[in-house]
C-alpha positions in Angstrom: 70.0 -61.9 3.3 72.4 -60.7 5.7 72.1 -57.0 6.8 75.5 -55.3 6.3 76.9 -52.2 8.8 75.3 -49.3 6.2 71.5 -50.9 6.1 71.7 -51.2 9.8 73.0 -47.5 10.2 69.9 -46.4 7.3 67.2 -47.8 9.4 68.8 -46.4 12.9 68.8 -43.0 11.1 64.8 -43.5 9.8 63.4 -45.2 13.2 65.0 -41.5 14.6 63.4 -39.4 12.5 59.9 -41.1 13.2 61.1 -40.7 16.6 61.7 -36.8 16.0 58.5 -36.4 13.8 56.2 -38.0 17.1 57.4 -35.3 18.5 56.2 -32.6 15.8 53.3 -34.2 15.4 52.1 -34.6 18.9 52.2 -31.2 19.8 50.7 -29.9 16.6 47.8 -32.1 17.4 47.4 -31.3 20.3 47.5 -27.5 19.7 45.0 -27.6 16.8 42.8 -29.6 19.4 43.0 -26.8 21.8 42.1 -23.7 19.1 39.4 -25.8 17.4 37.8 -26.3 21.5 38.6 -22.2 22.1 36.5 -21.6 18.8 34.0 -23.7 19.8 33.8 -22.1 23.3 33.7 -18.7 21.7 31.3 -19.6 18.9 29.2 -22.5 20.0 25.9 -22.9 19.1 25.1 -19.0 20.2 22.7 -17.8 22.9 19.2 -18.7 22.4 16.6 -16.5 22.2 13.1 -17.5 23.3 10.6 -14.7 22.1 6.8 -14.6 23.5 4.0 -12.5 21.9 0.3 -12.0 21.9 -1.0 -13.1 18.6 -3.9 -10.7 17.0 -6.3 -13.2 14.5 -6.5 -11.9 11.2 -9.8 -10.6 10.4 -12.3 -13.7 9.1 -13.9 -12.7 5.5 -16.9 -10.7 5.5 -20.2 -11.9 5.0 -22.4 -8.9 5.4 -24.5 -7.4 2.2 -22.6 -5.2 1.0 -24.2 -2.8 -1.7 -22.0 -0.7 -4.1 -23.1 2.4 -6.0 -21.2 3.9 -8.8 -21.3 8.0 -9.5 -20.2 9.0 -12.8 -19.8 12.6 -13.0 -21.8 13.8 -16.4 -20.3 17.8 -16.3 -19.1 19.3 -19.8 -15.5 18.7 -18.8 -16.0 15.0 -18.8 -17.3 14.9 -22.4 -13.8 14.7 -24.0 -13.1 11.5 -22.5 -16.3 10.4 -24.2 -14.3 10.2 -27.4 -13.3 7.3 -29.9 -11.0 5.0 -28.2 -11.6 6.1 -24.6 -9.5 4.4 -22.2 -11.8 5.3 -19.4 -14.9 3.7 -20.5 -13.1 0.3 -20.2 -11.3 0.9 -17.2 -14.1 1.4 -15.4 -16.0 -0.8 -16.9 -13.4 -3.4 -15.9 -13.1 -2.4 -12.3 -16.8 -2.1 -12.1 -17.5 -5.5 -13.2 -15.3 -7.2 -11.1 -16.3 -5.2 -8.0 -20.0 -5.8 -8.8 -19.4 -9.6 -8.3 -18.5 -8.9 -4.5 -21.3 -7.6 -3.7 -24.8 -7.9 -3.2 -26.5 -5.3 -5.3 -24.8 -2.4 -7.5 -26.9 0.8 -8.1 -25.8 3.1 -11.2 -25.8 6.9 -11.4 -24.8 9.8 -13.4 -23.6 13.3 -10.8 -23.4 17.0 -10.9 -25.6 19.3 -9.4 -27.9 16.3 -8.6 -27.8 12.4 -8.7 -29.7 10.7 -11.9 -30.6 7.4 -11.2 -29.2 5.3 -14.2 -32.3 2.6 -14.8 -30.3 -0.5 -16.9 -27.7 -2.4 -16.5 -23.7 -1.6 -16.0 -23.3 -2.7 -19.7 -25.9 -0.4 -20.9 -24.4 2.1 -18.7 -21.0 1.9 -20.5 -22.4 2.1 -23.7 -24.2 5.3 -22.6 -21.2 7.1 -21.6 -21.4 9.6 -24.3 -22.0 13.7 -24.6 -25.2 12.9 -25.7 -26.3 10.6 -22.7 -24.3 13.0 -20.4 -26.4 16.2 -21.6 -29.6 13.6 -22.0 -29.3 12.7 -18.4 -29.9 16.7 -17.3 -28.3 18.7 -14.3 -26.2 21.6 -14.0 -23.2 20.5 -16.4 -21.6 23.8 -16.2 -20.6 24.8 -13.0 -20.0 21.3 -11.1 -19.5 22.0 -7.2 -17.0 19.0 -6.1 -17.9 19.6 -2.5 -21.3 19.1 -2.9 -20.7 16.3 -5.1 -18.2 14.7 -1.9 -20.9 15.3 0.3 -23.9 14.1 -1.3 -21.9 11.0 -2.2 -20.7 10.7 1.7 -23.8 11.1 3.2 -25.7 8.7 0.8 -22.8 6.0 2.3 -24.3 3.5 4.8 -21.9 1.7 7.3 -22.4 -1.4 4.5 -22.3 0.8 1.3 -18.9 0.9 -1.0 -19.3 4.4 -3.6 -17.3 4.2 -6.6 -16.6 8.0 -8.2 -15.5 8.9 -11.6 -14.5 12.4 -12.4 -11.3 14.6 -13.9 -11.8 16.3 -10.3 -11.3 19.7 -11.7 -12.0 22.8 -9.7 -13.2 25.5 -11.4 -10.4 28.0 -10.3 -11.6 31.9 -9.7 -9.3 34.7 -9.7 -8.8 34.6 -6.1 -7.3 31.2 -6.3 -5.4 31.1 -2.7 -8.6 31.6 -0.7 -10.9 29.3 -2.8 -8.5 26.8 -2.4 -8.4 26.9 1.1 -12.1 27.3 1.5 -12.1 23.9 -0.8 -10.1 22.0 1.2 -11.4 22.9 4.5 -15.4 22.3 2.9 -14.3 18.7 2.1 -12.3 18.3 5.4 -16.1 19.0 7.4 -17.4 16.5 4.8 -14.9 13.6 5.8 -14.9 14.3 9.3 -18.6 13.7 9.5 -18.5 10.6 7.6 -15.9 9.1 9.5 -17.8 10.0 13.1 -20.6 8.1 12.1 -17.9 5.4 10.5 -15.1 5.2 12.2 -13.6 2.7 9.7 -14.4 4.6 7.0 -11.7 3.9 4.1 -11.1 6.2 1.0 -9.1 5.6 -2.1 -7.8 7.9 -5.2 -6.8 6.4 -8.3 -5.6 8.3 -10.8 -5.5 7.0 -14.5 -5.6 8.2 -17.8 -7.2 8.6 -21.1 -7.5 9.4 -24.4 -9.0 12.7 -24.3 -10.4 14.6 -27.4 -12.8 17.7 -27.4 -12.7 21.1 -25.5 -11.0 21.0 -21.5 -12.8 23.8 -19.4 -11.7 25.4 -15.7 -14.1 27.8 -14.8 -13.9 30.5 -17.9 -10.9 28.9 -19.6 -11.3 26.7 -22.4 -9.2 25.2 -25.2 -9.8 22.4 -27.3 -7.3 19.3 -27.4 -7.4 16.9 -29.8 -5.9 13.2 -29.2 -4.2 13.6 -25.9 -4.0 12.1 -22.6 -5.8 13.6 -19.9 -6.0 12.3 -16.0 -9.4 11.4 -14.0 -9.9 9.9 -11.1 -11.8 6.6 -9.4 -12.1 7.3 -5.9 -13.3 4.5 -3.4 -15.3 5.3 -0.4 -16.6 2.9 2.5 -15.5 0.4 5.0 -12.0 -0.7 5.5 -12.6 -4.3 5.7 -14.4 -4.1 2.5 -12.2 -2.1 0.6 -9.4 -4.5 2.0 -11.0 -7.8 0.5 -12.0 -6.1 -2.9 -8.1 -5.3 -2.8 -7.3 -8.4 -2.7 -9.6 -10.1 -4.6 -9.6 -7.3 -7.4 -6.2 -5.3 -6.9 -6.2 -1.9 -8.4 -2.7 -2.3 -9.9 -4.7 -4.6 -12.3 -7.2 -2.2 -14.0 -7.2 -3.1 -17.3 -4.5 -0.2 -19.2 -2.8 0.2 -15.9 -3.1 2.9 -13.1 -0.6 6.1 -12.9 -0.8 6.4 -9.6 -2.4 5.6 -6.1 -3.5 6.4 -2.4 -5.3 5.8 0.5 -6.2 6.8 3.9 -7.4 4.6 6.8 -8.5 5.0 10.1 -5.8 3.0 12.7 -6.6 -0.9 13.8 -4.8 -3.6 15.4 -2.3 -5.5 12.9 -3.2 -9.0 13.1 -0.4 -10.9 13.2 2.0 -13.9 14.4 5.1 -15.0 14.1 6.4 -18.1 12.4 8.8 -19.8 15.4 9.6 -18.7 19.2 13.0 -19.7 19.7 16.4 -18.4 17.6 20.1 -18.7 17.9 22.5 -16.1 17.6 25.0 -16.5 14.8 28.5 -15.5 14.8 27.7 -11.8 14.5 25.8 -12.1 18.1 22.7 -11.6 15.8 19.1 -13.0 15.0 16.9 -12.9 12.0 12.5 -13.0 12.5 10.0 -13.5 10.7 7.0 -11.2 11.4 3.3 -12.5 9.6 1.5 -9.5 9.1 -1.6 -8.5 7.8 -1.4 -5.1 6.8 -4.8 -5.3 3.8 -6.7 -3.3 6.1 -4.4 0.2 5.7 -5.2 -0.2 2.1 -1.4 0.7 0.9 -0.1 -0.2 -2.3 2.2 -2.9 -3.2 5.0 -0.7 -3.6 4.2 1.1 -0.3 4.3 -2.2 1.9 7.7 -3.3 0.1 9.6 0.1 1.5 11.0 -0.8 4.5 11.1 3.2 5.4 7.3 3.1 6.2 8.4 0.6 9.4 9.6 1.9 12.4 11.2 -0.1 15.3 11.4 1.2 19.0 14.9 -0.3 19.7 16.2 1.3 15.7 20.1 1.3 17.5 19.3 -3.1 17.8 16.5 -3.4 15.4 16.5 -3.2 11.3 13.8 -3.9 9.1 15.9 -6.5 6.5 12.7 -7.0 4.2 9.2 -7.3 3.2 7.7 -10.0 1.1 4.1 -10.5 0.2 2.5 -13.3 1.2 0.8 -15.2 -2.7 -0.8 -18.1 -1.3 -4.5 -16.5 -1.4 -5.3 -18.7 1.8 -3.0 -17.3 4.2 -4.6 -14.7 6.5 -1.5 -13.0 6.4 -0.6 -10.4 3.3 3.9 -9.9 4.2 6.4 -11.5 6.1 8.5 -8.9 7.7 12.0 -9.8 8.6 13.6 -8.2 11.0 17.7 -8.3 12.1 18.3 -8.1 15.8 21.6 -7.1 17.4 22.6 -8.7 20.8 19.3 -9.8 21.5 20.2 -10.8 24.8 20.3 -7.3 26.6 16.5 -6.3 24.5 13.7 -7.0 26.7 10.7 -6.4 24.0 10.4 -4.7 20.5 7.8 -3.0 18.9 7.5 -2.1 15.2 5.0 0.2 13.4 3.8 0.6 9.9 3.2 4.2 8.5 1.8 5.4 5.1 2.5 8.9 3.8 0.1 12.0 4.9 0.7 13.1 1.0 1.9 11.0 -1.2 4.9 13.1 -3.7 2.7 12.3 -7.1 -0.1 14.4 -5.4 1.6 17.8 -5.4 3.2 16.8 -9.1 -0.2 16.2 -10.4 -1.7 19.6 -9.0 -2.3 23.0 -11.3 -2.9 26.1 -8.9 -4.1 27.9 -12.3 -6.1 26.2 -14.5 -4.4 27.9 -17.5 -1.9 26.5 -20.0 -3.0 23.1 -20.1 -0.8 22.3 -22.7 1.6 22.7 -20.5 0.3 21.0 -18.0 -1.6 18.0 -19.8 -0.7 15.5 -16.7 -2.2 17.8 -14.3 -5.5 18.2 -12.3 -6.4 21.9 -11.3 -7.2 21.8 -7.8 -6.3 18.7 -7.0 -4.3 19.1 -3.9 -7.0 21.3 -2.2 -9.4 17.7 -2.3 -6.7 15.3 -1.5 -5.2 17.3 1.1 -9.2 17.9 2.5 -8.6 14.1 3.2 -5.7 13.9 4.6 -6.4 16.3 7.2 -9.2 14.0 8.3 -6.6 11.1 8.7 -3.3 13.1 9.7 -3.4 11.7 13.4 -3.8 7.9 11.7 -0.8 7.7 9.4 0.8 5.5 11.9 -1.5 2.5 10.8 -0.4 -0.2 13.6 1.8 -1.9 15.4 3.0 -5.3 16.2 5.1 -6.2 19.8 6.5 -9.2 21.2 9.1 -10.1 24.2 12.6 -11.6 24.1 14.2 -13.4 27.2 17.7 -15.8 27.1 16.6 -19.5 27.4 
């Protein structure tokens, strides 16, 4: 077929357009390549940061012979907790039964002005938690001195003893309550100071629970009949913090039947067992890295909620290092309890870092649960007269120990 002049003109125009498109496309492609190269140069793979640290091994499970001692206060103020449907009996039975499996011996007692051994087994002990058995056991059931009770329990604690004390922890407030509470606090502080001097690894846990209460409430010369109400009582756990840490791992306090209301604990500072998930990190587009610390915090005896509270962790370089998250390690065979994730800004300029973990001197629930008058019980059913003096006495012993420990590592550009 012959090509006409019109067709020839069309072909020439299209060829010219192709040449013109090439003139535009080639510079665009070149510019795109340059832009990609610039971005790649600026962002690249990021700076490589090398971390070095001296790992602290986690403690091995103890194989010691642990003696468990259980004391239930049998003063008159405890009678009303022994009513039908008492939550106290179930909670104590549940908790002590589980702890008993982890120990080599278990001794049971009533306690008031004296220690009263119970010769039966745990089943019979719980069954006999009644006002009648309390009265039959004897001792001074009218004016119980908790200073004397704690002094007796702590002095009977050997280094391989864990003591459980169950009480309403009510102090008999006299008219001059200010001096009375101050003296009580000092007495408790002296008792635990002496105990800590003998056993530097002594730990103390205080668990607030509540139970059905039907009967007379007593506080000093004040008394009032209460029917089918809920009243608080407390379980104190006292012993080597290594033992208590193992107990908490295998028998979590939060799992006590019926649940707990509050919890606090005190433990001496220790080296925190830790390791790191890896040693080399690459900064991301924002110039940050996220590193993971594997730590074992069980020895501090704190609650699950407190461990997850990032406010309890302090960085030596807070302008560059922040705690992004704290997650519990669920695996039962892990030597570590938590993964602490740190976000580090401009890690190239940071040479070293130290992160510490602390617990409160006094948990806020303690003041909220404290009554200083010993009156108007119906308006203060969830409060305990003199509780602050008891717990603050213990807190004073550990006041320089609330920073439980720290972990440290170094950084350098690779």
